[in-house]
N, C-alpha and C positions, 0 to 999 in steps of 0.2 A: 471626486468622491469626500463626503464628508465623515467627522468623528463625533463620538459627543462619548467625554468619561464620568466616570462616578467620582467621590472624592473616596483615596485609598484607604482602606482600614486593615487594622493587623488581622494576620490569618492562626487561627486557628491548627495546632498542628496535634498530628496523628503519629509523629514520626520524626526520630531527629538523629544526627550525625556528621558528620567535619565534613569541609568541602564546599564546594562553590554554591553559592545562596543562586537556585531555580525558578525560573518564571516560565510556570505552566501555561500553555496559549491553547484553549477551543474555538475554534471556528463554530457557527449554528446557525441555523437560516428559525429556529423555533425554540418557545420554551419549557415544552412538551418533551415526551418519551420520541425519539431515547435518548436526547440532551439529558433530560432531569436525572436520572440516575445516573450517568455519566460522569457526570461534571458535580457531582455530591462524591461520591468514589476520587474521582482526583483532589477534591477539595480533601475529601480526610487523610489523603495519604502525605500530602505536605505538610513538609516542618516550620517553624516560626522564623523563617529569613527569606521563606518563600516567597512567592507572588503570585497570582492567580488573575488571567486575565480571560477576559470574554468577550468574543467580535464579532458581533448580530453580521450577517452577511445583507444588507438593503436594509430597511427605512424600519428600526426595532419599535413593537407595541411597548408597553409601559413593565417592566422586568418584573417578576412577581417576589415577594416578601423575601420565600428561602432562599432567591439566587441574591437579592439585595445583600441578606445575612451574612453570605460567606465572605464576605468583605472583599469581592471580586471587584478588579476596575472593569468596569461594563461598555466595553466602543462597539462602534457601529459603519457600516459602509456609507451609507446615503441609498445608497441603491444596489442591487444584487451585482456583485462585481467577484464573485466564483471565493475559493477556499484560496488559493492563492495572494491573492490581495488582501483578503481580510486576515491570513497571518503577517503577511510585511505588517501591516498595521499597529499590531500588536507588539511586533517585533520593534520599530520604531519605539515603541512607548515603553518598553519594557526597561526595569532599571536593575534587572542581576545577570550576568555574565553568560550564564547556562539557558539556553532557549527551549522545554520540551514540549513537541507539539502532540496535542492528543486530539484524535477524529471526534465526534458529537457521538459516536453510535457502539462506541467503546467503552469498556470496564477496565481502568488497569488493575491489575491486582496487589496491593497494601506497597511490594517494597519495591515499586517501579520508580520513583524518584530517588530511593537511597542507592537505586545499583547504578543510575544511572551518573548521579554526584561522586560513588565510591572511581565509576572508570576514569571522567575528568583530574579526579584528584590526585587518581594513581601514575597517571599519563600527561603529563603536559601537552605534548604535542599532538593527543587524539584532539581531531575538530569535531567529530562527531559519532554519535552510536545509536542503533534502533533494533527493536526488538523482534518479535511476533506476536502474531496469534495464539492463544492458547490450544488445546486439543480438544475442550470443551466450550464449542459454538451453541450459542444461544437460541438461536433458529430450530423445529424439530425437525423440518423438511427434509427429506433427501438432497436436494438439488444446494441446498442451505448447507448444510453439513457437509457436502460432497466439496462446493467452493470453498466455503474457512478452514478446512482439512486441509484442503491442497495449498493455499497458502500458507498454514501453518507447516506444512512437511519441507514446501519451497525455503523457507528462512532454517528450520532447524536443520536441515540438511548441509547450511551452508555455512559453518557460524565462522567468526576470525572474521579478518579483512575483508575489504569491499568498494566497488567502485561505485554503489548506488546510494540512495538513503530512504527511509519510508518516514514519513510525516502519520502515518497511525498515530506509531507510538515511539518519537527520534529526539534525541536530541542536538544539538548543535550549541560550536560556541557564540553567543552573540555577535563577537569581531567579525569574526569569520563569515557570517549569514550576512551582517551589514554589508561588510568588502566586499560582498561578489553580488551584489544587491537584490538578495533573498529568491523569491520564488518568482520565475520568470509571469507576472502576473498579466501580461498584454497576448503571449500566447497563450494561457491555458486560463480559459474566464469560464469555465466548468470544471467538476474532478477530474482531474485527469492525471497525467504521468509528471506535474509539476516538480513532487519530488525524486525521481529517478532522475529529471534534467539540471537538478540541482543536485542531485549528489555526481553525476557525471564531469560539471563544472568545477563542485570542491576537488573532488580528486583529480582533476586534469591542473586544476591550480597549488597540488600538494600535498591538501588536506590528507587526515589520515581517518578513514572512516572505519568502523567497526561494527559487527553484525553479531549482537550476541542476543541468541534465541532464550535464555533465561529469566530474560524481560518479558515480559506478559498479559496479555492483556486478552479478555472475551470480546469478543463480534458481533455484536447484538443486530445487524445488520441479516434483513430473510431478503433469500435469495428465488424466484421461478428460473425454470427454464429460459424463459422471453426474456428477463430482465439482464439474466447471466450473461446471455449470447449480445445481445445487444451493446449492455455496459465495457464489453470485454469487446468488442472490435470496434465502437466509435468510442469510447473513452483512453483504451488502453492499446488494440492493438495496430491501429493507425497510428494515432501520433509516434507512438513507440518506433513501428516504421520506419515514420519520417525522420523522427532524431537518428535513429544507427543507422540508416543510410546517409547521415549526410558526415558518421565518424569514416574515418580509415580503419579501425581495430573495434572490434568489439567484446565487450567483455565478455567472460567464457563462465558467470557464472550465473547463480538464480536463476530467473526463466532461461538463460544460455547457454544451460551451463550444458556437456556432451547429448549427456542423458536428455535433454529437453528439444536437440535439437536431433538425435535419431527418433524419439519421439516423434517430429513434427513430419520428417520424413515416414516413417512407419503409417502413420495414421492416415498422408495423400494415397501411400500405395492401398492404403485399405479402404479407400473412398472408390478411386481408381478400379478396383476387385470389386465392389456392392454396384457401381455401376455395370460394370462387363457382366453382372447377372444378367443381363437385360437381351443379352444376345446367346440366343441357345448354344451355338457352337461352342462357345466358354464359358461353360458354366462351373463345367465342372475345374477346371484347370482358375477359376474364378476364384470358388468356392476357396481351394486349396489355398491359394495367395494370400487371399483375406485371413482366413483362420490363424497362416503362418503369421501374418502381419499383425495381427491381435494378439496373438499369443508371445509374440518378439515384446511388444510395447508395452504389456503387462509382465513381462520378465526385469525388463528396464527399469518397472517403476514398481516392481515388488514390496518395495520398503513404504509407499504408498498402499494399495492394496492390500497388504495387513492392516496399517495403519488401519482404512475402513473397515477392515473388518472386525477389527478391536474395538472399534469404539461406535458402532454400529452393526456387527454381524452379517450376516449372508446380504439382506438386502441392499444394505449400503455398498458393501462389496460391488454388488454386481449391477446397482446403477452405478456406481467407478465405474467401469468398467464398458459400459456406453459412454458417460459423459464421457471422462478423459481424452475418448480417439476423436471425439466432437471438440473438444477442446484446442485440442493438436490441431483438427483440421482444419478450421476455420483462421486459427491465428496464424499458422503458416500461409493459407491462401492469402489470408490479407498485407501478410509480409512478403510475401509473391508478387503483387498485385501493385502495393510502393514500389516495390523495386523495378520493378517492368515501367512504369508508367514513368519512374524519379529517370531512369533512364532514358525512355522516348523525349523527353522533354530537353534533358541535357544533349541529346543528341539533334533534336532541333535546332534547338539556341547555339548552336558549333558551329550552323549553317551559313 
């Protein structure tokens, strides 16, 4: 992996405040949308002592004039290596004590750097802090709004100490990040759960992590039903299940909360009930069991359903009533399948 840098320049500020200086890091695979509005917004929020680093994952074409004028340090990996490797490259080049990672399809709210800075200033023992998507996703489709609001709801429902990390809009002390070797760029060569895995390692090492849902950003990603299912299974559910399988104790927050676990169980009951409708003698009981499981899941997730209704009316709430069981069903099936395969492999190796 190679790197290329342009001379550092001073960065104009739109915000000032006491506390440690920040290096904002944004990896990208292109100079156009959605990167350009996201980078402009991030740049506008920085203070005079802050630094901006952009890493092109691959062989970078010539940077546009507007990007060079921001004063950002421009790096490139030389070949497609994934966001984990790109962020690690930038972290090694960073000169400030706080690393703020922002995805290239996320526009941060103007107060994000100052909120991050205040947390580290007020708590010397804090190792990392991350925020949440806001409740106004940019993409208008039902699937896009559901998927982004689900993430928003998950993070805003679990504020406080965390054992995970989120690189979409998350900050960490540079010395703690480098001491742990950064993100696992060998295991995660594509966008995946490299930030979650790092958060677990950081927590295991005694690092204090905070989830502050008042630190918000807008997600610009457009989701389709196909991209949601494929991404969730390939890049999240499978690697996350493998990661959790290697741990003796599972964290009981975020996507592994009690509500999430019960919802996963009810989604499987609902799926079994729907399949049983194919058997004439079981249709009445199957319909009753399936309806009970669906109602139970919606009651468990009533705060999410209320949010969907508030943000998108009856159409989004109805879409959520179908998409939520689907989301929990394939996630639960993947988790069960990975565990069954893992146990079978361990059993064969023990013989």
